[in-house]
N, C-alpha and C positions, 0 to 999 in steps of 0.2 A: 613371491609365491605364484606358481602357475595359475591364471585366471580360471583356466578349464577346470582345475582340480580343486579351486578354492570353494569354501562352503559358501561365500558370499554370492556365486552365481545362481544358487539355488534359493536365495533368500525371496520371499514373497511378502508385501506387506498384508495386514489384515484389513481389508476393504470395510468390512462392516464396522470395525472399530474407528476407523478414518471417518466414515460417515456419520456415525453416531457422535463423534467430536465435534464435527462440522453442526449438526443440529443442535446439539447442547449450546455451543457457542452462540448460535443464531436465535436462541431464546432470549438473550440479553439484548434487548431493544428491538425485539420482533415486532412487526408491523402486521395490521389486519390483511393486507395483500400477500403476506408470505415472504415478504423482504425483511430487512433489517435497518433501523434508523439508530446508529451508534457513533455519534459525532465525536470529533477527537478532542479529548481532555475533558470530557463531561465525566459526570458519575457512572453513566453506562460504559464509556470506555474504560473507567477504573475497574468497573466490574468484569469486564473482558479481559483485561490485562490480569488481574487477580485470578481469575480462572486458568489462564495460560500457565502463569507462574506456578500455581499449585500444581498443575499436570506436568510441568517440567521438573519441578522438584520431586515429584513422585516418580519421574523417570529418571532420577539420580543425577540430574543437571544441577550446576550451580547457576546462579543469576547474577548478571550484572547490569546496571542501569546507567546510562551515561547523563551527560547534563542536559541533553535535549529530550530526554525520556526514552530513547531506543533502550529496548530489552534485549538483551543476549543471553539464551540459555545454552550452557556449554557442557558437552559430555566430553569428558578427559579422553585424551588419546594414549596410546603406549609411549609416545614421545610428547610429552605435553609442552615443550618448548618450541614445536613446530606452529607455523601459522595455521590457523583453523579453517577447514573446509566449512563454508558458511552457506546457509539458505535461510528462506524466509519471505516475509512480505509485511503486509500491515493487516490490522484488524478494526481500523477506523472506517466508517463508510460515509456515502453520501445520505442526504436526508431521505432519499427513496432508493436507498441501496439494496443490493441482494445478499443472499447467503455466502456467496462464494467469492467475491471479488477481493483479492487480498487474503482473506481468511483460509482460503484453499491453500495457498503457499505456505502459510504458518503452520496450519494442521498438517500439512503432508511432510514439512520438516520434522515435526514432533513424532509423526508416525513411522518416520525412519528411524528415529531415536529408539522408539518402543520396539521396532523389530529388530534392530541390533542387540537390544538388550535381551529380548526373548530368545534369540539365537545365540547369545553368549560370544558375540562378535566384538571384538576390540579393534577399533581402527587405529592406525600408526598416528595420524595427525587427529587432534581434537575436532569435534564437529560443533558448530554453533548455529541455532535457530535464532533469526533476528526477527523482532516486531518493532517497525518503523513508525515514527510518530508523525501524525498529521500528513500522511501520505496523499490523501484526498485533497485537502485544502479547502474543504467546504466550511470550515470555520475560521482558519487563519491561512494567511498566504505569507510566503509562496507556498504552492503545492510541493509534495516530496521533500518536505522540511526536514524531518529527521535525517533520511538517508543523504539528503543535501548537506547538512552539517557534516556528517560522517565521512563524506566523501571531499569535503573542502569547497563545495560549490557556493556555500554560504558561511559566513562567520556565526559563532554561536551567539555572540553579542546581537547581531541583527535579528535572528530568529527569535530569541527570548523577548526581544523588546516589541515584536509585533502584536498588534491588538484586534480582537474581535470586535462585531458591530456594537457589542455592549461596553467597549472600552477595556475589557479584561485581557491582560497581557499572557503571552505564552508562559513566561515565569510564574506569573500568578496561577494559572491554570494547572500547570505541572505541580506546584505546591499544594494546591487545594487537593488533588487527587492522589498525593504521595508519590509521585513519580518523577520529582526533581533529583536526578541522580547526581554522582560526583563529575567535575570536569576533568577530562582527562583526554590525552592524544589518542586518536584512533589508533588501535593495534593493527599490525599488518594482517592482511587477509590472504590465504593461501588460493583459495577459488571461491567463487559465488554463484550459485545457482537459484533461480527463483522458478517455481513451478506456478502458473497463472492460467485462469480461465480465459478464453478468448471473450473479448467484449464486442466483437462484430460478428457478421455472417459468413466470413471467407471460408473457413474450413468446413461448415456446414454444407456450404454453396458446392464445394468441391468433393464432399463426401469423405473428408480425412478425420481421423480421429485425433491426431496429434500434430502440432507445428512448432518449429524452432524459430525464433526471431532473429532476424539477420539485419534489421536496421530498425531505427526508432523514429517516429513521426517528429518532424521539425514544424513548428508553428511559430508565425508571427501576428500578431494582434494589431489592429489599426481602429483609430476611433475617427469616423468621417462625419463631418456636418455638411449637409447639403443646404444652401441657401436658396429660397426661391423670391420672387417678388410680390407683394400685395397688389392685388387689383381688384375692381369691383366684379363680382361673378357675373353680372347680368351684361353690362355693355362690352366687356373685353372678349374679343374673339379667340377662339381656342388657340390659333396660331400665334397670337400676340401675348399668351399667358407664359409665365415661368413657374411652374408647379413644383415645389420641392419634393412632394410625395411621388410625383410621376417620373422625375428624374432619379430619385433614390429607387425606384422600383426597377428601372432600367439598369442601374448600377448592380443591384442584387442579383438580376437574372444574368448579367454577365459575368460577375465573379462565379457564380455557380457554374456557369459553362467553362 
């Protein structure tokens, strides 16, 4: 179909509906500061997941939950044998998280489905909205656990065996909230898109409304031990002291530079 004449080119999402969905979801685990504390695989996370599943089913989607607890809401396509066009993000938060980190990507995907429904548009390939498990990693490590298992970066067995500070395993926590899905090989994905808020000041600094990610941050973490030498504070002159804190402060300043 010629995209210039396609009704899809005239589609516009309902911004007020998307905003209301974000505000309704943010009530689950809302904090006095206006943010959200909805830690992965807690009862609050279950409530958030249940609300998303309810909304997705109301939008005519079928629901699939895999063995690491990732949720996939599927809107059938005209050719449902095709690999789905997938979008989504996560709804778990940091202990002092905000309303939009991750949540926007999930709700934006759901809003696309709702908009297509309202316009009576049937896509050729199916559309899936994904909710990834423990993306933040504030309770269990590694971070990006659900998407990592899906993409093959971690094994399912490794992820399910991880424990939080109280000794609760991922497998136990998934079962406790009712989101221990069935083990299955990850299906093929035709394409994946993720809308996300910017978590830094770059766009605002450049007065830009939207940006496209072209590279991902790579990090290496090191544990450094600085050892000094004990000496009596009074009779030991400064030039003969070996102060660990002083050496560490110089190291910190140099790393930052």
